[in-house]
N, C-alpha and C positions, 0 to 999 in steps of 0.2 A: 843876437843881443842878449846880454846877461844882466842879472840884477844880483849883486854879490851879497846883499843883506836880506834878500827874500821879501822885502816889504813891497807887496803888490798894491796896485789900485784895484778897485772893486767894480764889477760890471754886471749886476744882476738885472738889468733891463737892456734888451737888445732888439733891434729891428730885424726884419727878414733879410736873408743873405742869398747870394747866388748859388745855384747847385754846383756840386763838385764832379769828380770823375765817376766812372762806372764802377760796379761792384767787383769784388775779388772773386773770380770764378772758382779758385781753389780753396776758399775759406771753408772750414768745417761748419756744419749746420749749427746755428745757435737756437736753443730752445728757450722760449719765454713762457713761464707758468704764471698766470695771473693769480694773485692772492686776494681774497676778499673776506671781510667779516672775521678776521683773526681777532680773538678776544685776548686782551692783556691778562696777565696774572694779577691776583689781588695780594694782599699782605700775607696770606697763607698762615694766619695766626693759629697755632696749635697743630699745623699739618707737619707730618714727618713721613718720608723725606719731603722737603720742599722742592717743587719743580723750579727749574731755572729758565725754561722756555715753554711757550704754549705748545700743547700737544700737536697742533696742526703744522707747526714749523719744524718739529724735530727732524723729520726726514730731510728737509732742505739744509739744515745746519749740521747734521751729524751722520747722515747715512753714508756708509762706505761707498767708495767709487772704484770701479775696476781700473787697473793701470791702462794707459793708452797703448795702442797697437805698436808704437815705436819701442815702448819698454819691453813688450813681449818679444818683439823681433830681435832686440839686442840681448835678450836673455838675462836681464838684471831686474832686481826688485825696485819698484817705484818707492820714492820716499813717502812717508805718511802724509795724509791729507790733513791740513791744519785749518783751524777757524780763526779768522782775524776780524777785528772791527776797526773802522776808522771813526774815531770819536770827534765830535765837534766840541772843542774845549769851551766855547762860549755857552754851551748848553748843559755842561756837567759842572755842578758846583765844586769849586776847589779841585779842578781836574788834576793838577800835578800832584797834590797831596793824595787824592783818591787813587791815582794809578800807583803811586809809590807804596801806599798801604795795601794795595791788592796783591802784591807779590807777583803780578803777571808781567811778562816781558812787554816793554812798551818803548816807543821812540816818537819824538815830535817830528812832524813832517816839515816844520820850518827850521832853519839854521841861522847862525850868525845873530845879527842884531834883531832880526824878526823874531827869533826864538826867545831872545832876552826880553824884548818889549811886548811881544804878543803871545807868549807861551800859554798864558791862562786862557786865551781865546783861540789858540791854534788848533789845527787838526792833529790828532795823535793816533798812531797805529799801535794796537794792542793785540797780543795773541791770547785767545780765550780757551779755557777748558770747560768741559760740560758742567762741572760743579762750581764754577766761579760765581761768587756773590755779585760781582759787577755785571755778569751776564743776566742774573736774576733781576737786578735793579733796572737794566735797560728794557726789560719786558714787563715791569710791574707798574701798575697805575694805582696811585693813592694820593692823599693830600700831602704826604711827606716830600720835601724837596729832594731827598735822596733817590726817590723812585722816578724813573726817567722816561716812561712810555710816552707821555704827552709831549715831551721835549723833542721827539724825533731826532735823537742825538747820535745815531750810529748807522753806518752802512756796513753790512757784513760781507766778507769775502772768504772764499775757500781756495787754498792753493797748496801745492806740494813744495813750494819754495820756502826758505826760512825767513825769519823776521828781517834780516838785513837785506836780502835780495828784494823782498817786496817793498821795503822802505825806500831803497834806491830807485826802484821802478816808479813808485807812486809820487815821489818828489818831482818827477818830470812833468806831472800834471797839475801841480799846485798853481803854476802860472802858465798861460798859453799865449802865443803871439796873436795880436789883434791890431792890424794896421801899423806895424812898426814899433809897437810897444808890448810889454808883457803885462798881462792883467790876471787877477785872481780867478781861478776856476774852482768853484766850491763843489767838487765832485763828492764830497762827504755828506752833502745834503741828500738823504736816502730817496725821498720821493722824486726829486728831480733827476737823480742819476739813473734810477731804474726806468724812468720815463724816456730819457735820452737813449739809453742802450736798447730798450725795447723797440724804439722807432728805427734803430739802425740794424735791422735784422740781417741785411746783406753785408754789414761790417765795412762799408765803404767810407764811413765818416770818422768814428772814434772807437767802436767796439774792438776792432782788430788790434789797435795800438794799446788801448787801455787794458784789455784782457791779456796782453803780452802773448799772443798766439805763437806757439812753437818754442817758447822760452822755458828754462827750468822753473821759473817762478810764475808760469802761466796761471792766471786767475780762472779757475774752472767754474766757480759759482759766485754770483752776486745776489744778495738778498736785501731788499729795502722795503720799508713800510711807512705809511703815514699814521697819524694818531687815530684814524678811523679804522685801522686794521686792514687797509687796502694797499696793495703794492705788487711786487713781482719777485719771482725767483728766476734768475737767468743762468742758464747752463751752457757752456761751450766745451765740447770734448777736447781732450789733450790732442795736440797736433804734432807732426814730425818737426824736428828742429828747423828753425829759420832765423834770419837776422831780425833785430829789433825794427819795428815799424815806427817811423817818425811821429811825433805828437802832431795833432791837427792844429790848424789855426782857427781862431774864433771868427775871422772874417770870411768864412766859407760856409759850408752846409751845417757845420756844428752850431753856428749862430742861429740858424733856422730851427734846429732841434731844441736848442736851449730856449728860444723865444716861445716855442710851442709848449715846452714843459712848464715854463713860467705861466703861460695862459691857463693850462690845466690846473696848476697849483692855485691860481687866483679863484678859479671855479670851486675847487675843494674848500678853500678858506671861506668863501662867501656862503656856500651851502652849509658849512658848519656853523657860521654865525647866524644864519636864518633859523637853523634848527634850534639853536640856543635861545633866540629871541621869541620864537613861536613854537615852543616845545609841545604845548597841548595841541595846537592846530595841526602840527606836522608829525605827531606821534605815529600815525599809521602810514605815512608816506615813505616808501623805500628810499634809502640814501641815493641810489643810482638815479631814481626818478627826479629827486630834488636837484641833483647835479645837472641833469638834462635841462631842467627848467632854468637853472642859473646860466648855463651855457647859452641857451637860446635868448635869454633876457639880456645878457651882456652883448650878444651880437646885435640885437635890436637897438640897444643903447648906443652902440658904436655907430650904427647907421643913422641914428637921430642926433649925432654929434655931441654925445655926452662922453666926457673923458675922466671926470673926477670920480674916484672910487666911492666916496660916501654917497654921492648922488646916484651912481649906478646901483649901489646896494638898496637904496630906497625905492628906485624904480623896480628892481627885482622883487622887493617885498610887496609893492602894490600889485605887481602882475601875478603874484601868488594868489591873491584874492579876487582880482578883477579881470585877469587875462591881459593880453597885449594892449597897451594904451591906445593904439590906433584902432582897436576893435571895440572899445568901450562905447556903449550906447550914449550918445550925447546929442540930443535933438538940435542944439544950436551949433554944433560943429566946432565949439571953442577949443576942445582938446587938440583936434587935428590942426587947426589954425595955429595954435601955440607951438606945437611940435615943429611946424615948418617955418616958423617966423625967424627973423634975423636977430632976435634977442640973444644975448650970451646965455650959456647953459644955466647959470644961476638964476637969471631972470625967467627963463622958460620953466625951470624947475618950480619956482615960487608960484607961477601962474597955474601950472599943472596941479600943484598941491591945493591951491585955492579952488580950482574948478572941481576937483574930486570931492572936496568938502561940500560944495553946492550940490553936486549930483547925489552924494550920500544923503543929504537932508531931503532931497526930492525922492528918495527911495529908488533911484535908477541904477545903483551899483549892485552887482551880484553879491550873494552871501556865501561864505564857505571857500574852500580851496578850489582854485581854477584847475582845469585840466592841464596836464604836463605835456609839453611838446619840445622837440629839438633834441640835440645830443651834445654831449660835452666833448 
């Protein structure tokens, strides 16, 4: 099935899918390096020379890599290792003008009418050099709209292929088949894509095809971060030549990985919101512990038949201070009765809120942050 103008439908909520085939026994080992606590750059006013990347990322983005065994065996030099970024045009102000002014090689991953109509919000492939001002902007946090750390605007790739090779390859993944239709696959969302690839260590789902194993344009490294400075650097050694691997369908195991990545992203977003709303109370709580709490609270909310995110957020906030709702001391048992009642979720939520207010006035609710349990 083809879509000549590249205008896809969107699918960023998926249910679980059936498992696929077994792993590729001949796949080179993929290495996943977890990144945590990466600090963004500031405006570096008065600094010279100004850095373009955080120090902890330099080796992942620019460290030289030895040629693959097949290059040595054939007796020829490997092409240089290049750094690329796939930018989310929707997150980069005036992306087309910005790229044109940068002087960096760049190509839109959409073509035809999609490029004409959606170019300002489309994914763009750009080749970066170590001194590029755009690279600095991607890693800088400030109040200025031009600084893009908080936008999570780029997925970074390293390859020995040239711009056109990689562009042709990546376009295969902008839309993937799902039940007889083509839908948008936003692989340029960095936190989601490194989550998906990290979960596919045996390369049976998408890593082998997306990383173009054995191709001249093989992607050797993928680096992605969220705005909290957490993410991963994924490395796959160069492999002997082989034919292209077909793109996966979303109605297979890739759908499962995507759904799980979306779940983890919701946990990160909710933990970030809680930290913003309760900055003083949570100042000493490690981010990982807060995410563990949110993950456990979301699971409990699901078991209690709550589905609306604003309600789940409030339940998670209450559990920060009072612990799991089913374990709160309530002499009359009204909380437990309400949680198991047949009221709709809004009705149950209002009754829970009212009961907590009563218990608070009676001095029965604990004070301070509750203990953290569960995992994300």
